[in-house]
SEMIVO-865084 format. One record per residue: residue in one letter; y, x, z of N, C-alpha, C, O in turn. Coordinates in Angstrom, 1 decimal, decimal comma, always signed. Atoms other than C-alpha are relative to their C-alpha. Layout:
SEMIVO-865084
r/n.Y/n.X/n.Z/ca.Y/ca.X/ca.Z/c.Y/c.X/c.Z/o.Y/o.X/o.Z
A/Y/X/Z/Y/X/Z/Y/X/Z/Y/X/Z $
...
***
This chain:
SEMIVO-865084
r/n.Y/n.X/n.Z/ca.Y/ca.X/ca.Z/c.Y/c.X/c.Z/o.Y/o.X/o.Z
M/+1,2/-0,3/+0,7/+171,9/+28,7/+130,8/-1,2/+0,2/+0,9/-1,0/+0,9/+1,9 $
T/+1,2/-0,2/-0,9/+168,4/+28,6/+132,3/-0,6/+1,3/-0,2/-0,3/+2,0/-1,3 $
T/+0,7/-1,3/+0,1/+166,3/+31,7/+132,9/-0,9/+0,0/-1,2/-1,0/+1,0/-1,9 $
Q/+1,0/+0,0/+1,1/+163,8/+30,5/+130,3/+0,8/+0,2/-1,3/+0,3/+0,9/-2,2 $
H/-0,7/-0,2/+1,2/+166,5/+30,3/+127,6/+0,5/+1,4/-0,1/+0,5/+2,0/-1,2 $
A/-0,5/-1,4/+0,1/+167,9/+33,7/+128,5/-1,1/+0,9/-0,4/-0,9/+1,9/-1,1 $
T/+1,2/-0,8/+0,3/+164,4/+35,2/+128,4/-0,3/-0,1/-1,5/-0,6/+0,9/-2,2 $
H/+0,3/+0,2/+1,4/+163,8/+33,7/+125,0/+1,0/+0,7/-0,9/+0,6/+1,3/-1,9 $
R/-1,0/-0,7/+0,7/+167,1/+35,0/+123,7/-0,1/+1,5/+0,0/+0,1/+2,1/-1,0 $
N/+0,2/-1,4/-0,1/+166,4/+38,5/+124,9/-1,1/+0,5/-0,8/-1,0/+1,5/-1,5 $
R/+1,2/-0,4/+0,9/+163,0/+38,6/+123,2/+0,4/-0,1/-1,5/+0,0/+0,8/-2,3 $
H/-0,5/+0,1/+1,4/+164,7/+37,4/+120,0/+0,8/+1,2/-0,4/+0,7/+1,7/-1,5 $
N/-0,9/-1,2/+0,3/+167,3/+40,2/+120,2/-0,8/+1,3/-0,1/-0,5/+2,1/-1,0 $
L/+0,9/-1,2/+0,1/+164,5/+42,8/+120,7/-0,7/+0,0/-1,3/-0,9/+1,1/-1,9 $
K/+0,7/+0,1/+1,3/+162,7/+41,6/+117,6/+1,0/+0,5/-1,1/+0,5/+1,1/-2,1 $
Q/-1,0/-0,3/+1,1/+165,9/+42,0/+115,5/+0,4/+1,5/+0,0/+0,8/+2,1/-1,0 $
R/-0,5/-1,4/-0,1/+166,8/+45,5/+116,8/-1,1/+1,0/-0,5/-2,3/+0,8/-0,1 $
T/+0,9/-1,0/+0,5/+165,2/+48,4/+115,0/+0,0/+1,2/+1,0/+1,1/+1,8/+1,3 $
L/+0,1/-1,1/-0,9/+164,0/+51,2/+117,3/+0,0/+1,3/-0,8/-0,5/+1,3/-2,0 $
P/+0,0/-1,2/+0,8/+164,7/+54,8/+116,2/-1,3/+0,7/-0,1/-2,2/+0,5/+0,8 $
V/+1,3/-0,8/+0,2/+161,9/+57,0/+114,9/+0,3/+1,4/+0,5/+1,2/+2,1/+0,0 $
Y/-0,1/-1,3/-0,5/+161,4/+60,2/+116,7/-1,1/+0,9/-0,5/-2,3/+0,4/-0,7 $
L/+1,0/-0,9/+0,6/+159,6/+63,3/+115,3/-0,1/+1,2/+0,9/+0,8/+1,6/+1,6 $
S/+0,2/-1,2/-0,7/+158,1/+66,4/+116,8/+0,7/+1,1/-0,9/+1,1/+0,8/-2,0 $
V/-0,6/-1,1/+0,8/+159,5/+69,8/+115,6/-0,9/+0,2/-1,3/-0,3/+0,4/-2,3 $
E/+0,9/-0,2/+1,1/+156,4/+70,2/+113,4/+0,2/-1,1/-1,1/+0,2/-0,8/-2,3 $
E/-0,1/+1,2/+0,9/+156,8/+66,7/+111,9/+1,3/+0,1/-0,8/+1,4/-0,2/-2,0 $
A/-1,3/-0,1/+0,7/+160,5/+67,3/+111,2/+0,0/+1,1/-1,0/+0,6/+0,9/-2,1 $
A/+0,1/-1,1/+1,0/+159,7/+70,6/+109,5/-0,7/-0,5/-1,3/-0,3/-0,2/-2,4 $
Q/+0,7/+0,5/+1,1/+157,2/+68,9/+107,3/+0,8/-1,0/-0,8/+0,8/-1,0/-2,1 $
V/-0,9/+1,0/+0,7/+159,6/+66,0/+106,4/+1,0/+0,7/-0,8/+1,3/+0,3/-2,0 $
M/-1,1/-0,6/+0,7/+162,3/+68,4/+105,4/-0,4/+1,2/-0,8/+0,4/+1,9/-1,4 $
S/+0,6/-1,1/+0,8/+160,0/+71,0/+103,7/+0,6/+1,3/+0,4/+0,9/+2,2/-0,4 $
V/-0,4/-1,2/-0,6/+161,1/+73,8/+106,0/-1,0/+0,4/+1,1/-1,8/-0,3/+1,4 $
S/+0,9/-0,4/-1,1/+159,4/+75,8/+108,7/+0,4/-0,5/+1,3/+1,6/-0,9/+1,5 $
A/-0,3/+0,4/-1,3/+159,2/+74,8/+112,3/+1,1/+0,9/+0,6/+1,9/+0,5/+1,4 $
K/-1,0/-1,0/-0,5/+161,2/+78,0/+113,1/+1,4/-0,4/-0,5/+2,3/-0,2/+0,3 $
T/-1,3/+0,4/+0,5/+164,0/+76,8/+110,9/+0,6/-1,2/+0,8/+1,7/-1,3/+1,1 $
I/-0,4/+1,2/-0,7/+164,1/+73,4/+112,7/+0,5/+0,5/+1,4/+1,5/+0,0/+1,9 $
R/-0,4/-0,5/-1,3/+164,2/+75,3/+116,1/+1,3/+0,7/+0,0/+2,1/+0,6/+0,9 $
R/-1,3/-0,7/+0,1/+167,0/+77,5/+114,9/+1,2/-1,0/-0,1/+2,2/-0,8/+0,5 $
R/-1,0/+1,0/+0,2/+169,0/+74,5/+113,8/+0,3/-0,8/+1,3/+1,4/-1,2/+1,5 $
I/-0,2/+0,7/-1,3/+168,4/+72,8/+117,2/+0,8/+1,0/+0,9/+1,8/+0,5/+1,6 $
S/-0,7/-0,9/-0,8/+169,6/+76,0/+118,9/+1,5/+0,2/-0,4/+2,3/+0,3/+0,5 $
D/-1,4/-0,1/+0,4/+172,8/+76,3/+116,8/+0,8/-1,3/+0,0/+1,9/-1,3/-0,3 $
G/-0,6/+1,3/-0,1/+173,5/+72,6/+117,3/+0,1/-0,8/-1,2/+0,7/-1,9/-1,2 $
T/+0,0/+0,7/+1,3/+173,1/+71,6/+113,7/-0,8/-1,3/+0,1/-0,5/-2,4/-0,5 $
I/+0,9/+1,2/-0,2/+170,2/+69,2/+114,6/+0,0/-0,4/+1,5/-0,4/+0,4/+2,3 $
P/+0,1/+0,5/-1,4/+170,6/+67,1/+117,8/-1,5/-0,2/+0,3/-2,3/-0,8/-0,5 $
A/+1,4/+0,2/-0,5/+167,3/+67,0/+119,8/+0,0/-0,5/+1,4/+0,9/-0,2/+2,2 $
N/+0,2/+0,5/-1,4/+166,0/+65,4/+123,0/-1,2/+0,7/+0,5/-2,3/+0,9/-0,1 $
Q/+1,1/-0,6/-0,6/+163,8/+67,2/+125,4/-0,6/-1,0/+1,0/+0,1/-1,5/+1,9 $
C/+0,8/+0,9/-0,9/+161,1/+65,1/+127,2/-0,9/+0,8/+0,8/-1,9/+1,3/+0,4 $
G/+0,8/-0,9/-0,8/+159,8/+67,0/+130,1/+0,4/+1,4/-0,2/+1,5/+1,7/-0,6 $
R/-0,3/-1,4/+0,0/+159,6/+70,7/+130,2/-0,1/+0,6/-1,5/+0,7/+1,5/-1,8 $
R/+0,2/-0,7/+1,3/+158,4/+71,5/+126,6/+0,1/-1,0/-1,2/+0,4/-0,5/-2,3 $
I/+0,0/+0,9/+1,2/+158,3/+68,4/+124,4/+1,4/-0,3/-0,5/+2,2/-0,7/+0,2 $
I/-1,2/+0,2/+0,7/+161,1/+68,2/+121,9/-0,2/-1,1/-1,0/-1,1/-1,1/-1,8 $
R/+0,0/+1,1/+1,0/+161,8/+65,1/+119,8/+1,3/-0,1/-0,7/+2,4/+0,1/-0,1 $
I/-1,1/+0,0/+0,8/+164,2/+64,7/+117,0/+0,1/-1,4/-0,7/-0,9/-1,9/-1,3 $
R/-0,1/+1,3/+0,7/+165,5/+61,3/+115,7/+0,1/+0,3/-1,5/+0,8/+1,1/-2,0 $
L/+0,1/-0,1/+1,4/+164,7/+60,9/+112,0/+1,4/-0,2/-0,7/+1,8/+0,6/-1,6 $
D/-1,3/+0,3/+0,7/+168,2/+59,5/+111,1/+0,9/+1,2/+0,3/+1,7/+1,5/-0,6 $
E/-0,8/-1,2/-0,2/+169,9/+62,5/+112,8/-0,5/+1,2/-0,7/+0,4/+2,1/-1,1 $
L/+0,5/-1,1/+0,8/+167,6/+64,9/+111,1/+0,5/-0,1/-1,5/+0,9/+0,9/-2,1 $
E/-0,4/+0,2/+1,4/+168,4/+63,4/+107,7/+1,5/+0,3/-0,1/+2,0/+0,8/-1,2 $
A/-1,5/-0,2/+0,1/+172,2/+63,5/+108,5/+0,3/+1,5/+0,1/+1,3/+2,0/-0,5 $
A/-0,2/-1,4/-0,1/+171,9/+67,2/+109,4/-0,2/+0,8/-1,3/+0,4/+1,8/-1,6 $
F/+0,3/-0,6/+1,3/+170,4/+68,1/+106,0/+0,6/-0,9/-1,1/-0,1/-1,5/-1,8 $
R/-0,7/+0,8/+1,0/+173,0/+66,3/+103,9/-0,1/+0,6/-1,4/-0,1/+1,8/-1,6 $
R/+0,1/-0,5/+1,4/+172,8/+66,5/+100,1/+1,4/+0,6/-0,4/+2,4/+0,0/-0,1 $
L/-1,3/-0,6/+0,5/+175,4/+68,8/+98,6/+0,4/-0,5/-1,3/-0,5/-0,8/-2,2 $
P/-0,4/+0,5/+1,3/+177,5/+67,6/+95,7/-0,2/+1,1/-1,0/-0,1/+2,3/-0,8 $
C/+0,2/-1,0/+1,2/+176,8/+69,2/+92,3/+1,4/+0,5/-0,4/+2,4/-0,2/-0,4 $
A/-1,2/-0,7/+0,4/+179,4/+71,7/+91,2/+0,1/+0,0/-1,5/-0,4/+1,0/-2,1 $
G/-0,2/+0,0/+1,5/+180,2/+70,7/+87,6/-1,2/-0,1/-0,8/-1,2/+0,2/-2,0 $
L/+1,2/+0,1/+0,8/+176,7/+70,0/+86,5/-0,1/-1,4/-0,6/-1,1/-1,6/-1,4 $
***
């Protein structure tokens, strides 16, 4: 395979791949209708996985946030 074909194929694969959406603590709180303090507590207790970028910036993947706040089944309703 030539380099040109490999480069074209790599570009095509990048277009098909969906990149994850990252949120700040404040954005995550707004999405989930809770306080930023609640989001920080859930990060501290391990309920919500988070990534630290640098010394202070924390980012949370939207899909992992949604998984952490799973819908509870109704009890006989």
